[in-house]
KEKE-3310 file (N, C-alpha, C; in steps of 0.2 Angstrom, whole numbers, plus 5000, padded with zeros to 4 digits):
npx = (5590:5585:5589:5597:5597:5607:5608:5622:5629:5640:5639:5646:5646:5635:5635:5641:5633:5621:5626:5630:5618:5612:5621:5620:5608:5596:5591:5601:5603:5606:5611:5620:5619:5629:5628:5639:5637:5647:5653:5662:5667:5673:5665:5665:5677:5673:5663:5671:5679:5670:5666:5677:5678:5666:5658:5645:5643:5642:5650:5647:5654:5651:5650:5643:5626:5614:5600:5590:5596:5606:5599:5592:5603:5608:5596:5597:5608:5604:5599:5591:5576:5568:5567:5574:5575:5586:5589:5604:5607:5598:5593:5590:5579:5586:5579:5572:5572:5570:5557:5550:5551:5546:5533:5529:5531:5521:5510:5510:5513:5515:5520:5526:5524:5530:5530:5538:5549:5553:5568:5576:5589:5595:5591:5592:5582:5567:5553:5535:5527:5515:5508:5515:5511:5495:5484:5471:5465:5464:5456:5446:5455:5473:5479:5477:5470:5475:5464:5455:5456:5454:5451:5460:5473:5485:5487:5488:5500:5517:5527:5540:5553:5559:5553:5547:5546:5549:5543:5555:5554:5542:5545:5554:5548:5537:5544:5548:5555:5567:5565:5575:5578:5582:5576:5562:5561:5557:5543:5536:5540:5536:5522:5517:5521:5513:5500:5500:5501:5496:5494:5495:5503:5502:5513:5511:5521:5535:5550:5560:5571:5570:5580:5579:5580:5593:5606:5612:5604:5595:5582:5583:5586:5575:5573:5582:5579:5564:5554:5555:5546:5533:5537:5539:5526:5519:5526:5521:5507:5508:5513:5503:5492:5497:5498:5485:5478:5474:5461:5455:5460:5459:5452:5457:5471:5471:5466:5477:5488:5485:5485:5499:5506:5502:5507:5520:5523:5519:5527:5540:5555:5565:5564:5565:5563:5550:5542:5544:5538:5525:5521:5522:5512:5500:5500:5503:5504:5491:5482:5487:5484:5470:5463:5454:5443:5434:5421:5422:5418:5423:5435:5444:5445:5459:5471:5485:5488:5481:5488:5501:5498:5495:5506:5517:5514:5521:5532:5542:5538:5524:5518:5519:5509:5497:5497:5495:5483:5474:5476:5470:5457:5453:5454:5445:5433)
npy = (5377:5384:5400:5405:5418:5426:5438:5445:5451:5454:5442:5431:5421:5413:5410:5399:5388:5391:5392:5379:5372:5375:5370:5357:5353:5343:5345:5348:5356:5371:5388:5398:5413:5424:5439:5450:5462:5473:5468:5469:5459:5442:5437:5439:5433:5420:5417:5418:5407:5396:5398:5395:5381:5376:5377:5381:5392:5409:5424:5441:5456:5471:5488:5493:5494:5491:5478:5478:5483:5473:5462:5466:5467:5453:5448:5453:5446:5434:5418:5407:5397:5398:5408:5412:5421:5420:5422:5425:5420:5409:5392:5377:5363:5348:5344:5355:5364:5355:5350:5362:5367:5356:5356:5369:5367:5358:5365:5376:5389:5406:5411:5401:5395:5390:5382:5388:5387:5395:5398:5400:5410:5413:5403:5391:5384:5378:5387:5389:5390:5391:5402:5408:5405:5406:5395:5393:5405:5404:5399:5384:5377:5375:5381:5396:5411:5428:5436:5428:5429:5442:5448:5443:5443:5450:5445:5432:5427:5432:5447:5443:5436:5424:5412:5410:5404:5410:5412:5416:5423:5429:5439:5447:5452:5458:5469:5470:5476:5478:5491:5505:5505:5505:5495:5484:5484:5473:5471:5479:5473:5459:5459:5466:5458:5447:5452:5455:5443:5429:5416:5408:5396:5385:5375:5365:5361:5361:5368:5378:5385:5398:5410:5419:5433:5437:5448:5457:5458:5463:5467:5472:5485:5493:5501:5511:5516:5521:5525:5518:5507:5513:5520:5510:5504:5515:5515:5503:5506:5516:5508:5498:5506:5512:5501:5498:5490:5493:5496:5483:5478:5487:5488:5477:5481:5493:5488:5479:5488:5497:5488:5484:5496:5499:5488:5490:5502:5499:5489:5494:5495:5504:5520:5532:5529:5523:5534:5543:5536:5534:5548:5550:5541:5546:5559:5559:5547:5540:5550:5552:5541:5542:5534:5536:5541:5532:5521:5512:5499:5496:5491:5476:5468:5474:5465:5464:5472:5466:5454:5458:5464:5453:5444:5452:5455:5453:5462:5477:5483:5482:5493:5501:5496:5498:5512:5515:5509:5517:5529:5525:5523:5535:5541:5535:5537)
npz = (5453:5465:5472:5486:5496:5508:5519:5528:5543:5555:5563:5568:5578:5576:5563:5556:5559:5552:5539:5537:5538:5526:5517:5518:5512:5505:5493:5479:5469:5470:5472:5483:5489:5498:5506:5512:5523:5526:5537:5553:5561:5561:5551:5537:5533:5537:5527:5515:5517:5516:5503:5496:5498:5493:5478:5476:5484:5484:5487:5491:5495:5503:5507:5523:5522:5527:5530:5520:5508:5507:5504:5492:5484:5483:5477:5464:5459:5458:5450:5450:5448:5459:5474:5489:5505:5518:5535:5543:5556:5558:5556:5546:5542:5535:5523:5520:5508:5497:5500:5500:5487:5479:5483:5479:5465:5462:5465:5458:5463:5467:5479:5492:5509:5524:5540:5555:5570:5585:5593:5608:5611:5624:5633:5626:5622:5613:5608:5611:5596:5587:5584:5574:5561:5556:5552:5554:5550:5537:5521:5517:5509:5509:5498:5489:5483:5486:5486:5491:5505:5509:5521:5530:5526:5530:5542:5544:5542:5545:5543:5538:5528:5528:5529:5517:5501:5485:5468:5457:5445:5447:5456:5450:5438:5444:5450:5464:5479:5493:5505:5510:5525:5543:5551:5550:5537:5529:5530:5521:5509:5510:5513:5502:5492:5494:5493:5479:5473:5463:5467:5482:5493:5507:5516:5528:5538:5550:5546:5548:5559:5570:5577:5592:5604:5603:5607:5597:5586:5571:5574:5587:5584:5585:5596:5593:5581:5581:5573:5561:5558:5556:5545:5536:5535:5529:5516:5511:5510:5500:5489:5488:5484:5472:5464:5462:5472:5484:5487:5488:5500:5510:5523:5530:5529:5537:5549:5552:5552:5562:5573:5572:5574:5587:5594:5592:5598:5612:5616:5616:5625:5630:5639:5633:5619:5620:5624:5614:5603:5608:5608:5594:5590:5595:5590:5577:5569:5571:5567:5554:5547:5548:5557:5567:5560:5557:5563:5579:5577:5565:5567:5572:5588:5597:5595:5595:5606:5617:5617:5620:5633:5641:5639:5644:5657:5669:5667:5664:5652:5652:5657:5646:5638:5645:5645:5631:5629:5637:5630:5617:5621:5624:5611:5603:5610)
capx = (5583:5584:5594:5597:5600:5608:5612:5626:5632:5643:5635:5651:5645:5630:5635:5643:5627:5617:5628:5630:5612:5610:5626:5618:5601:5595:5591:5608:5603:5605:5616:5620:5622:5630:5630:5642:5635:5652:5654:5668:5670:5676:5659:5667:5682:5670:5660:5676:5681:5664:5666:5683:5677:5660:5657:5638:5643:5645:5651:5647:5656:5649:5650:5637:5620:5607:5598:5586:5601:5610:5594:5591:5609:5607:5591:5600:5613:5600:5598:5587:5569:5565:5572:5572:5579:5586:5593:5611:5607:5593:5595:5585:5579:5590:5575:5568:5572:5567:5550:5547:5551:5542:5526:5528:5530:5515:5504:5512:5512:5520:5523:5525:5525:5530:5530:5544:5549:5557:5574:5578:5597:5597:5589:5594:5575:5562:5547:5529:5527:5510:5506:5519:5507:5488:5481:5464:5462:5464:5450:5447:5461:5479:5481:5472:5472:5475:5458:5451:5457:5455:5451:5465:5479:5490:5488:5488:5507:5520:5531:5547:5554:5563:5548:5543:5549:5546:5545:5559:5551:5536:5547:5558:5543:5533:5547:5548:5562:5566:5566:5581:5576:5586:5572:5555:5561:5554:5536:5533:5541:5533:5515:5515:5522:5507:5494:5500:5502:5490:5492:5499:5501:5505:5516:5510:5526:5540:5556:5564:5572:5571:5583:5577:5584:5600:5607:5614:5600:5592:5576:5584:5587:5569:5574:5586:5575:5557:5549:5555:5540:5528:5539:5538:5519:5517:5528:5517:5501:5509:5513:5496:5488:5500:5496:5477:5477:5472:5454:5453:5463:5459:5450:5462:5477:5470:5466:5484:5492:5484:5488:5506:5509:5500:5512:5527:5523:5518:5533:5546:5558:5568:5559:5565:5560:5543:5540:5544:5533:5519:5519:5520:5506:5495:5500:5505:5502:5484:5479:5489:5480:5463:5460:5448:5437:5429:5418:5426:5416:5427:5441:5443:5449:5466:5474:5492:5488:5479:5493:5506:5496:5495:5513:5522:5511:5526:5538:5541:5534:5517:5516:5517:5502:5492:5497:5492:5476:5470:5476:5466:5451:5451:5454:5439:5427)
capy = (5377:5389:5404:5406:5424:5427:5444:5444:5457:5453:5436:5426:5416:5408:5410:5392:5384:5393:5390:5371:5369:5376:5366:5349:5352:5337:5348:5350:5361:5377:5393:5401:5420:5427:5446:5453:5470:5477:5465:5470:5453:5437:5434:5440:5428:5413:5417:5417:5400:5392:5399:5391:5374:5374:5381:5384:5398:5415:5429:5448:5461:5478:5493:5493:5498:5488:5472:5478:5483:5467:5457:5468:5465:5446:5446:5455:5441:5427:5415:5401:5397:5400:5412:5413:5425:5417:5425:5422:5417:5404:5386:5374:5356:5346:5344:5361:5367:5350:5350:5368:5367:5351:5359:5375:5365:5354:5369:5382:5395:5412:5411:5395:5397:5384:5384:5389:5387:5400:5395:5406:5410:5413:5397:5385:5380:5380:5391:5388:5394:5390:5409:5411:5404:5405:5392:5394:5411:5403:5396:5377:5374:5379:5385:5401:5418:5433:5439:5423:5431:5449:5451:5440:5443:5453:5443:5424:5426:5438:5451:5441:5433:5417:5406:5410:5403:5414:5411:5422:5427:5433:5445:5452:5455:5463:5475:5470:5477:5480:5498:5507:5506:5501:5489:5483:5484:5467:5472:5481:5468:5453:5460:5468:5452:5443:5455:5455:5436:5425:5410:5407:5390:5384:5369:5365:5358:5365:5367:5383:5386:5405:5412:5425:5435:5438:5455:5461:5457:5469:5469:5477:5492:5497:5507:5517:5519:5519:5527:5514:5503:5517:5522:5504:5504:5520:5513:5498:5509:5519:5503:5495:5511:5513:5495:5497:5484:5496:5496:5477:5476:5493:5487:5473:5484:5497:5484:5477:5494:5500:5483:5484:5502:5499:5483:5493:5507:5497:5485:5498:5494:5510:5525:5538:5526:5523:5541:5546:5532:5536:5554:5550:5537:5550:5565:5559:5540:5539:5555:5551:5535:5543:5528:5538:5543:5526:5519:5507:5493:5494:5487:5470:5469:5476:5459:5465:5475:5461:5449:5461:5465:5446:5441:5456:5457:5454:5465:5484:5485:5482:5500:5504:5493:5502:5519:5515:5507:5523:5534:5523:5524:5542:5543:5532:5537)
capz = (5455:5470:5474:5493:5498:5515:5521:5534:5547:5562:5566:5568:5583:5574:5555:5553:5560:5547:5532:5537:5537:5519:5513:5518:5510:5501:5486:5478:5463:5473:5473:5490:5488:5504:5505:5518:5523:5529:5544:5556:5565:5557:5547:5530:5533:5537:5521:5510:5518:5513:5496:5493:5498:5490:5472:5476:5488:5481:5492:5489:5500:5501:5513:5527:5519:5530:5527:5514:5503:5506:5501:5485:5480:5482:5472:5458:5457:5459:5444:5451:5447:5465:5477:5496:5509:5524:5540:5545:5563:5558:5553:5543:5542:5529:5517:5519:5501:5493:5501:5498:5480:5477:5484:5474:5458:5461:5466:5454:5468:5467:5486:5496:5515:5529:5548:5559:5577:5588:5597:5612:5612:5631:5637:5622:5621:5608:5611:5607:5590:5583:5582:5568:5555:5558:5547:5556:5547:5530:5518:5518:5506:5510:5492:5488:5480:5491:5486:5495:5512:5510:5528:5534:5522:5533:5549:5544:5543:5548:5538:5538:5522:5528:5529:5511:5495:5480:5461:5456:5439:5449:5460:5445:5434:5448:5453:5471:5482:5500:5506:5514:5532:5547:5553:5548:5529:5526:5531:5515:5504:5511:5512:5495:5487:5495:5490:5472:5470:5460:5470:5488:5496:5514:5518:5535:5542:5552:5542:5549:5566:5570:5583:5595:5610:5602:5609:5592:5580:5568:5578:5593:5582:5585:5601:5591:5576:5583:5567:5555:5557:5553:5538:5532:5533:5524:5510:5509:5508:5494:5484:5487:5480:5465:5460:5462:5476:5491:5489:5490:5506:5514:5530:5533:5530:5542:5555:5553:5553:5569:5578:5572:5577:5594:5597:5591:5604:5619:5617:5617:5632:5632:5640:5627:5613:5621:5625:5607:5600:5611:5606:5587:5589:5597:5587:5570:5566:5571:5563:5547:5544:5549:5560:5571:5556:5556:5570:5582:5575:5559:5569:5576:5594:5597:5597:5597:5613:5621:5617:5624:5640:5644:5639:5647:5663:5675:5664:5663:5646:5653:5657:5639:5635:5649:5642:5625:5630:5639:5624:5612:5624:5623:5604:5600:5614)
cpx = (5581:5590:5593:5601:5601:5612:5616:5629:5634:5639:5640:5649:5640:5630:5636:5637:5622:5619:5629:5624:5609:5615:5623:5611:5601:5593:5598:5608:5602:5612:5615:5623:5622:5632:5633:5641:5640:5653:5661:5671:5673:5671:5662:5672:5678:5666:5665:5678:5676:5665:5671:5682:5671:5658:5650:5638:5646:5645:5651:5649:5654:5649:5643:5631:5614:5605:5594:5591:5604:5605:5593:5597:5609:5602:5593:5604:5610:5599:5593:5580:5565:5570:5569:5577:5580:5591:5599:5611:5602:5596:5589:5585:5582:5586:5570:5567:5568:5560:5547:5546:5546:5534:5525:5527:5524:5509:5504:5511:5518:5524:5521:5528:5525:5530:5537:5544:5554:5562:5576:5585:5599:5596:5591:5588:5571:5556:5541:5528:5521:5507:5509:5515:5500:5484:5473:5461:5462:5457:5451:5453:5467:5483:5476:5475:5471:5468:5453:5451:5458:5455:5455:5472:5485:5492:5488:5496:5510:5525:5538:5547:5557:5559:5545:5547:5545:5548:5549:5557:5546:5539:5551:5553:5538:5537:5547:5555:5561:5568:5572:5579:5580:5583:5565:5555:5557:5546:5533:5534:5537:5525:5513:5516:5516:5501:5494:5500:5495:5489:5498:5498:5505:5507:5516:5514:5531:5547:5561:5565:5574:5574:5581:5581:5591:5601:5609:5610:5597:5586:5577:5586:5581:5569:5578:5583:5567:5552:5550:5549:5534:5530:5538:5530:5516:5520:5523:5510:5502:5509:5507:5492:5491:5498:5489:5475:5474:5465:5451:5455:5462:5457:5455:5469:5476:5470:5473:5488:5491:5487:5495:5509:5507:5506:5519:5528:5523:5524:5540:5549:5561:5563:5559:5561:5552:5539:5539:5538:5526:5516:5518:5514:5500:5494:5500:5502:5495:5480:5481:5485:5472:5460:5453:5442:5432:5427:5422:5424:5420:5433:5440:5446:5456:5470:5481:5492:5486:5485:5499:5505:5497:5502:5518:5519:5516:5532:5537:5537:5527:5514:5515:5511:5496:5491:5494:5485:5472:5470:5471:5458:5448:5450:5447:5433:5421)
cpy = (5383:5393:5406:5412:5425:5433:5443:5450:5455:5447:5430:5420:5411:5407:5403:5388:5385:5390:5382:5369:5370:5371:5359:5348:5346:5339:5351:5355:5368:5382:5397:5408:5424:5435:5449:5460:5474:5475:5467:5465:5448:5434:5434:5434:5421:5412:5415:5409:5395:5392:5395:5384:5372:5379:5384:5390:5404:5421:5436:5452:5468:5482:5492:5497:5496:5482:5472:5479:5477:5462:5459:5466:5457:5444:5448:5450:5435:5425:5409:5402:5399:5404:5413:5417:5422:5422:5421:5419:5411:5398:5382:5366:5354:5346:5350:5363:5362:5350:5356:5368:5362:5353:5364:5372:5362:5359:5375:5389:5400:5412:5405:5396:5391:5387:5384:5388:5391:5396:5401:5405:5409:5407:5391:5381:5382:5383:5389:5393:5394:5397:5411:5410:5402:5402:5392:5400:5410:5399:5388:5374:5378:5382:5389:5407:5422:5436:5434:5425:5438:5452:5447:5440:5445:5450:5435:5422:5432:5441:5449:5436:5426:5411:5405:5409:5406:5411:5417:5426:5432:5440:5450:5455:5460:5469:5475:5472:5479:5488:5499:5509:5502:5495:5489:5484:5478:5467:5474:5476:5462:5454:5462:5462:5447:5445:5455:5448:5433:5419:5409:5400:5389:5377:5368:5361:5362:5363:5372:5384:5394:5407:5419:5426:5435:5446:5459:5461:5463:5472:5473:5484:5496:5502:5513:5520:5518:5521:5523:5510:5507:5519:5516:5503:5509:5518:5508:5501:5512:5514:5500:5500:5512:5507:5493:5491:5487:5495:5489:5475:5482:5491:5482:5476:5489:5494:5482:5483:5497:5495:5483:5490:5502:5494:5487:5498:5504:5492:5488:5498:5501:5516:5530:5535:5526:5529:5544:5542:5534:5543:5554:5546:5542:5556:5565:5552:5539:5544:5554:5546:5536:5537:5530:5541:5538:5524:5513:5500:5491:5490:5481:5472:5470:5470:5459:5468:5470:5456:5452:5462:5458:5444:5446:5458:5458:5459:5473:5486:5485:5489:5503:5502:5497:5509:5519:5513:5513:5529:5532:5524:5531:5544:5540:5532:5540)
cpz = (5460:5471:5481:5494:5505:5516:5528:5537:5554:5566:5566:5572:5580:5566:5553:5554:5554:5540:5531:5535:5530:5515:5512:5515:5505:5494:5484:5473:5466:5472:5480:5489:5495:5503:5512:5518:5527:5536:5546:5560:5559:5552:5540:5529:5532:5530:5515:5511:5515:5506:5492:5493:5494:5484:5472:5480:5484:5486:5489:5495:5498:5508:5516:5524:5522:5526:5521:5508:5501:5502:5493:5481:5478:5477:5465:5455:5456:5452:5444:5449:5453:5469:5485:5500:5516:5529:5542:5552:5564:5555:5551:5543:5535:5523:5516:5512:5497:5494:5499:5490:5477:5478:5480:5467:5457:5461:5461:5458:5467:5474:5490:5503:5520:5536:5550:5566:5580:5593:5601:5614:5619:5634:5633:5621:5616:5611:5607:5602:5585:5580:5576:5562:5557:5553:5548:5553:5539:5527:5519:5515:5508:5504:5490:5485:5486:5492:5490:5502:5513:5517:5533:5532:5526:5540:5549:5545:5545:5542:5538:5531:5522:5528:5522:5505:5489:5473:5459:5450:5442:5453:5455:5441:5438:5451:5460:5474:5489:5501:5510:5521:5537:5551:5550:5540:5526:5526:5524:5509:5504:5510:5505:5491:5488:5492:5483:5469:5467:5464:5476:5491:5503:5514:5525:5539:5544:5549:5544:5557:5567:5577:5585:5601:5609:5602:5603:5586:5578:5572:5584:5591:5583:5590:5598:5585:5576:5577:5561:5553:5554:5546:5533:5530:5528:5517:5507:5507:5501:5488:5483:5482:5473:5461:5460:5466:5483:5492:5491:5497:5511:5521:5533:5534:5536:5549:5557:5555:5560:5574:5578:5576:5585:5597:5597:5597:5611:5620:5618:5624:5634:5633:5635:5621:5614:5621:5618:5603:5602:5608:5598:5586:5590:5592:5579:5567:5566:5567:5555:5543:5545:5552:5564:5567:5555:5563:5573:5580:5568:5560:5573:5583:5593:5599:5599:5604:5618:5622:5622:5631:5644:5645:5643:5654:5668:5673:5664:5657:5646:5654:5651:5636:5639:5646:5636:5625:5632:5633:5619:5614:5623:5616:5601:5605:5611)
residu = (MET:VAL:SER:VAL:VAL:ILE:PRO:VAL:TYR:ASN:ILE:GLU:GLU:HIS:LEU:ARG:GLN:CYS:LEU:ASP:SER:VAL:ALA:VAL:GLN:THR:LEU:GLY:ASP:ILE:GLU:ILE:ILE:CYS:VAL:ASP:ASP:GLY:SER:THR:ASP:SER:SER:ALA:LYS:ILE:LEU:ASP:GLU:TYR:ALA:GLU:LYS:ASP:VAL:ARG:PHE:HIS:VAL:ILE:HIS:GLN:GLU:ASN:ALA:GLY:PRO:GLY:SER:ALA:ARG:ASN:ARG:GLY:MET:GLU:GLU:ALA:ALA:GLY:ARG:TYR:LEU:ILE:PHE:LEU:ASP:SER:ASP:ASP:TRP:PHE:GLU:PRO:ASP:PHE:LEU:GLU:LYS:MET:VAL:LYS:HIS:ALA:GLU:GLU:ILE:LEU:ALA:ASP:VAL:THR:ILE:CYS:ARG:ALA:VAL:GLU:PHE:ASP:THR:ASN:THR:GLY:ARG:GLU:LEU:SER:SER:GLU:TRP:MET:LEU:LYS:THR:ASN:ARG:LEU:PRO:ASP:SER:LEU:THR:PHE:SER:PRO:ARG:ASP:ILE:THR:HIS:GLN:LEU:PHE:ARG:PHE:THR:TRP:GLY:TRP:PRO:TRP:ASP:LYS:LEU:TYR:ARG:ARG:GLU:TYR:LEU:THR:GLU:GLY:GLY:PHE:PHE:TYR:PRO:ASP:LEU:PRO:ASN:SER:GLU:ASP:LEU:SER:PHE:VAL:PHE:LEU:SER:LEU:ALA:ALA:ALA:ASN:ARG:ILE:SER:VAL:LEU:ASP:ILE:THR:LEU:VAL:HIS:HIS:ARG:VAL:ASN:ARG:SER:THR:SER:VAL:SER:ASN:SER:ARG:GLU:ARG:TYR:PRO:GLU:ALA:PRO:TYR:GLN:ALA:ILE:LYS:LEU:LEU:GLU:MET:GLU:LEU:LYS:GLN:ARG:ASN:LEU:TYR:THR:HIS:TYR:GLU:GLN:GLU:PHE:LEU:ASN:TRP:ALA:MET:ASP:PHE:LEU:ILE:TRP:ASN:THR:ALA:SER:MET:LYS:GLY:LYS:TYR:ALA:GLN:ASP:LYS:CYS:PHE:SER:MET:LEU:LYS:GLU:VAL:TRP:ILE:PRO:GLU:PHE:HIS:PHE:GLN:SER:ARG:PRO:ILE:GLN:TYR:TYR:ARG:PRO:PHE:THR:GLY:LEU:LYS:TYR:MET:MET:VAL:ARG:LEU:LEU:PRO:GLN:PRO:ALA:PHE:TYR:GLY:CYS:VAL:ARG:VAL:TYR:TYR:MET:LEU:LYS:GLU:THR:PHE:LYS)
# end
């Protein structure tokens, strides 16, 4: 019924918690495809151990090629009616897949989305996570066509795949794949798959525990590869245009793209990365998307910047927010 694809790279400390939470799912008709992306710790050994004990586990070992490649490889091997991509440092409620599949089957949805809660690795506490799924931006029904929310599609949820159950046939027939980027590769996949869907449905309960503040996570590669988010957004723009979807979502896309690039720049912690992002935002990214060719009224308030300025007020990254604010003020004066 469900193919669970888990990309794995050097996550030995948290891997067993993830795998155990999938193994005990109340929905038994699943295959668990674990793609070891060239791990150098004991992750590969742990995966092989689980595969020896449970026939539902299938392990693929490949040379390190990044999370996008690992997810694509797992998707190629998947045979289930539904498909979900799970991160190897997260864990899930025991009835996660059963509830998601039941809802998807009843609604006949291409994409089914649930709530998640953040878990802070440093403190061992759950964080307030209502912001991760903004149901107040949806129409009256939690089942809808993306055309019903053309001005909210890119901002009612986030560009990660682990809270989204896909109808596998929809993905294969649509030719969706993850690009080869060191980070932000999931942005173009997730938002394109939402924009092209016929029916999306939200199951408004918390079923996923998402780990944050882990020092070796992929998200921390933003400082090493600060241009990857921009590249992901450009790929999404290109795909939307090729599929004749861009005109339907142009204003929403540009609002989201500006907001995300602002957030990406303002939240960079390393001085070199922030300087590079700031320069690229001012000299390349804003001109490339022609943001300034439209009146300021075309854009909603820069919610990402406001959020960062409030949340990071006592932290060094607050400087990045102020810096971006004055640059934008000059751009749109």
